[in-house]
N, C-alpha and C positions, 0 to 999 in steps of 0.2 A: 503493499500499499503506499502510496506517495506520502512522506512524512507531513508535507504542507497540508495534506487533507486529513490528517490523522484525528484533530479535534472535532471533525464532524461527526465522527462516530463517537468520540469521547462525549460530546454534547449530548447525543441521543441518549447514550447509557446513562449519563449523569441524571438526565430529565426523568427517569423511572423514579428517582429519589429526590424531587424537587424541594420537598419539605424540609430536608437536612441541610439546606443551605443557609449560612448565617446572615446577618445583617451586612449591608453594603460596606465593604471596605474601600475608602477613596483613596488610599495611598499604598502603593506596592511597598512591601518591607525592603528596607534598605539592605544591601548586600556588600561584599567585599569592596574596598574603594578600588578606582581606576587610576592606574599610573600610567599616563600617556608617553611617558619618556623618562630617561635617568635624571634629567635636570629637575624633575618633580620631587625628588628624594622620597625616601622610604614611607612617608606618611600617606602619599597619594592624595585622593580627592574623595569628598562625599559622594556616595554612590548615586544620590539624588540630585546633585548639583552638576551643571554643565562644567566639563573638563577644558581649560585653556590648553589645547594640545600644541600651541605653537612653540612651545619650549623643549618639545621632544625631539629626539636625536635619531636620524636615520642610520640603518646598519651600514657596515663598510661596502664598499663595491663588490658586488658579486654576492654578498652575503654569505649565509651557509646553506648546504644541501643536506637536507634531512629526509629526502625521499628514500622510500624502500625499494631496494633492487635496481636495476639498470634504469638509466634515464630513458624516457622515450622521445626526449626533444631533439630536434634536427641541430639545434645551436644552443648556446648556453643563455637561458632566460635571464641571468643574473638576479637569482633570488636574494632577497634581502628580509631579514625579520620586520615584522611591523610592531613597533614598540607599544601599541595600545591593545595588541591583539592576544594577550594572556599567553604569550609564549606559542602559540600554534598556529599561526599566520604568517605567511610570507607573501611579498609582492614582487613581481617581476620587473626588472628595468628594461626588459626587451620582451613585451608581451607577445609580439609576433612569433618568438622562439618558445613561448609557453604554453600557447594554444593555437590551432589551426584557424585559418579563415573558414567560415561556414560555407557549406555546400547545400544547395537545394536542387531538387529533381521534380520534374512535372508530374502531377497526380491527378490530371484532369483539367477540364476548362477553368483557367483562372485559379488553379490549385497548385501550391508548391508544399513540397515535404522535405524536412530537413533530413539530410543523410549525414549521421554521426561518422566523422572521420578522425577521431582520436582513439587511442588504444584501450579497448575494453571488450571482453568476452563475456561479461556477466548478462548480457542480454538486456541490462537497465543502464544505457550510457548517459543518462541524465535524470535530474530530478524534477526540476520546473525551471520556469523563466518569468521574467518580468518585462513587461514592454512599455516604452513610452514613445509617443509619436506626435508631433506637431508640425504641420506644414511638410517640409522636406526633410526634418531632422526626425532620425529612428535611432533608438537606443534599445538594445536588448540585453537585459542581464541574465546570463546563462549559468546554470549549475551543473557542471559536467563530471562524471564519474570515470576515473582513470581506473577501472577494476584490475588491470594486470599488475599495478603498483601499489593498490589500496589506498588510493588517493583522490580527493576531490579537487577540482579547480572552479574557479568561479572568474567570469570574464564579462566585461561590457563591450558589446559589438556596435559598430556604427551601421549606417544605411547601406555601406559597402561591403558589410559582412566581414570587416576587418577588426580585431581587438585593439580596442584603446587601452586596456588595463586587464591584468590577470593576477589572481591570487591562488595559493594552494594551502592544503592542510591535510593532516591525516586524523588527528583526534578530535578537532573542533568540526561542528556542523552547522547548520542554519539555512534556510532556503530563500532568503530576502536580499536582492541587489536591484533596488528601484532607483531609476534615474528620475529626476525632476529637475525643473529649471534653477530651483533655488539650492539644492542639495542631492546628493546620493546616498540613499540609505542602505548601508552595509550591516549586516547583523550576524554575529557569530557565538557560540556557546559549546561548552564541554561538559557533558554529564550534568552534576548537580552544582557546577561552577556558576557563578553569576553570568547572565546573558548580556552581551556588549551590544549596544546600540551606537553605531558611529555614523555621523553625517560629515560626508566628504564634500569638498568642494568641486563642482563640475569642471572648473578650470585647473585642479590640482589633484588629480585622483590618487596619486601615490605620495602626496605629502600628508601632514598631519590633519586630522579631521578638524572641521568647524566646531564639533562638540562631541562628547563621548559620555554615554552613561552606562551603569552596570545596575541590574535589578535581578532579584531572585530569578532562578532558571524559569524559562518560558518559551514558547514558540513564536518567532516573529512571523507574521503572515503578510502584510502590506503597509504601505506609507505614501503620502503624497506631500505637498508642500506643506500642509497643515497639521497633519495628524500621522501618528505612528500606531499600527494595531498588531497586537499580539494574542496569545491565549496561554493560559497555564496549562499544564500537562492534563489536567482534568477537564479543560474546555471553558474555564472562566476568561472571558474577554478582558485584554489588558489594553488601556489607551493612553498615549502621552499627546498633550496638545502641544505641539512645537512652538506655537505663538506665546503660549504663556507659561510653558513647561510644567503645568499640571500633569501628574501621573496618577492614574487610579484603575482600579478593577471595576469592570461593570458586573455588579453582583446583586442579586435579589433575594430577600428572604424566602419568596415563595414563586421562584421561577428561575430559567436559565436562559441567558442570550445565546443566540448563535454567533458566528464571527460577524463582527461588524463590518460594513463597506463604507469607508471613507470617501466621502464626495464634498470637497473643499473643506471647510472647517467643520463639517457634519459627519456623524456616522450613523448608518442606518442598519438596523438587525431586526431580527424575529425573537420575541420572547416566548418561549414555551412554559406555560403554566396551566392553570386549572381553572375552571368556571366554579360559580358558586354551588354547583351540583357536584363538583368534584371530577368531571370530565376534563381530559386534556383540551387546551386551548392555545392557539397560536395567533399572536397580534403583531403587528407592525410598530416599531418604536424608533426614536432618534436620540442621539446624545447631541447636545449642542452648548456652545459657550453661553454663560462663563462655566458651568458644570451642571448642566440639567438633563435629566432623562424623562422624555415625554412619549406617551403612546399616542400615535397618529391614526392608525387603522385598527379597528375592532371589526371583524368580519361577522359577528354574531355566532350562529351555529356552524359557520364554515370556519376553516382553519387558513391562515395567511402562510403560504408555503416559500415565499421569498418576498424581500421589500428591500427596495434600493433605489436610487435616482441616477440621473446624469447632469443635474444642474439646473435642467430645463423641466424636466417631468419626472414625477415619481412613478414608480411601476412596481406591481406586485402580482401574485398569483394566488388565487383563493380555489380551494378544494372543499369536498364535501367529506373528506377524510373522518375517520373517528379515532384514528391513531397516528402519532408523529412518524411510525415506522412504515406506514403506508407509501407505496408508490401509486399515484392516482391522478387522473385527469382532473383539470380544473379550468379556470377562466382567469384570461389576463384583464387587469384593471390598470387604470392611469389616472393621475391627477395633475394638474399644474404643480410644479415644484413647491413644496411647502415643507416647513420645519415646526409649524403649529397645527394642533388638531383643528382649529378653527378655519384654517386655511385649506385643508384637505378637501377636494370636490372630486370623488371617486366615480368613475364611469366603467362599467363592464364593456370591454372591446370585442373579444373573442373567445372561443374555447381553445384550449391548448392540450397537447397529448399528456400521457403520464409522466410526472416527474417526482422525484424525491426531495427531502428537506435539504440536501447537501448544497450548501452556499456556493462553491467553486463550481458547480454545474450551471451557473447563470451568470449574466453579465450585462451591463447596460452601458452605453456610450453614444454620444453624438446622435441621439434621436433614435436609436435603435436598441433592441433588446434581444439576446439569445438565451435559450436554454437547451440542455440535453434531456432529450426523451428516454425514459428507461421503461423496461418491461414490467408490469405488475404481476407477472406470472413467475412463480418461483422456478428457477432452473433455466429461464430464459433470459440471456444476458446481452441481448441486442441493444444497442443504442443509437440514436441519431441526432444530429444537431439541427435545432431550427432557429430561424432569424425572424425578427418582426419589426417593421418601420412603426414607430409609435405615433406618426401623424395620421397614418390613416389605417393601422392595424394590418397592413399588408405582409404576407408570409411567404418565407421561403424553406424549404427542407433541403438541406444539404445533401449532395451524392454520397453515398457510401463508399470507402475505400475498401477493397477485399481484406487486408490483413491488418486494419486498423479500426478501433474503436474510439470515438471522441470521449474525452474525460474532461478535466478542468479547462474552462474557457479563460485564456490569458488576456485578450485584449479584444474589444470590438469598437469600431467607429463606422462611419458612413461608407466607408471604402471596403473594409476587409475585416474578417474575424481570424483570430490567431487561437489556437487551442491544442492541448495535448492530444497525443495519440498513443494509445495503448495497444499491447498485443491482445489477443482474444482471452488469454489468462490474466490480463489487467497489469502487465508489467509495463512501466512507461518507455516508450521505444522512440518516440520522435515527436516533432512539433509540425502542425499543419497550418499553412496561411491560405485562406481563401477569400477571392475577390466577391464582392457582392455583385458587381455588374455582369458577372460571368453566370450567375445562378439561373438565369431565365425569367420568364415573365412571374412566376409564383402565383399565389392566389389570395 
């Protein structure tokens, strides 16, 4: 299972015991201090305060080589240790020698498929990716697995599919490498050590970060210019407001939140709880500044199976399910974008095929919405990707690729959709890009 998707299952399992959740904890527990470089001294910095990393020292030219086994690199990447990386992260001074340029092959009309061209025989050459696109600028944060030497590598690629920067590690993991115009979010963690959030300058990716934070162990999930989102190993969402430096857990005494979706300075999520008769209930919520949680959508006897927005429109799916574990057909709803319940004016748009509660199987962007259809029949594992234009609810079903099933939706705009492709036994094997204008007339 993709580690980035693990908490979807954890959330559903925790939901069976919602009443055991404690009162809201608005501040993550401080962890060990971050030392961003030797000039900071042994005392380091408070884990909840930003670190001024400008005084940190780079490693010497070429750094150290801690890779297991023979090097898979054609040239010397010039690895050097990252001072703020807890001793388990190296950065390449020559990224072109650390990771290959990305290669894509045709997979149908307007379709491109990533061909992993780095050394790995495990059948799982990558974990996931984060995509940023604005005009002609494209940045892809890719998490590669070099299985032959037991090492992961992370890289940011440009629109020409060439690496701008690359890191490696063996003991540390975490799958977040998100480009934004303001900063690049890179997060690493090792076992029960504090999870590191680093915010790099887009103009100096190998230099010292703009800020570094260390928090108790959690799974990093997403970030934008305003918010950082993560989750505890048990599925409790974690949020950091990068504008005010507020850090908190989104926790309820009688409910469990799914992974929040950041949209500007807002985070949208589904709350799994119970109604006054003790039946399971799913509702749509928002976190907003300064630090407020508000319910925006209550579907009555129906369940809200997804809740998110793109800055102009709120979009959600309602089903008649009676259990959060159901895979069920539903109805697509929209409203003008809102962050207060009084501003939500929902309209049912059209029926949608069976879906689950997995947040990563949906996406919204630039006036479009996408979801992964799943079979409600036990033992039938077919999946299909659907795209909807929110202005008129027009719909397209993406063609199937014979040996690939759609999984996490990585990016969606008015031009294309990116998604993870898995093998038939659910091993992440590739990334698919599909242009929307090549999908035909739709319906």
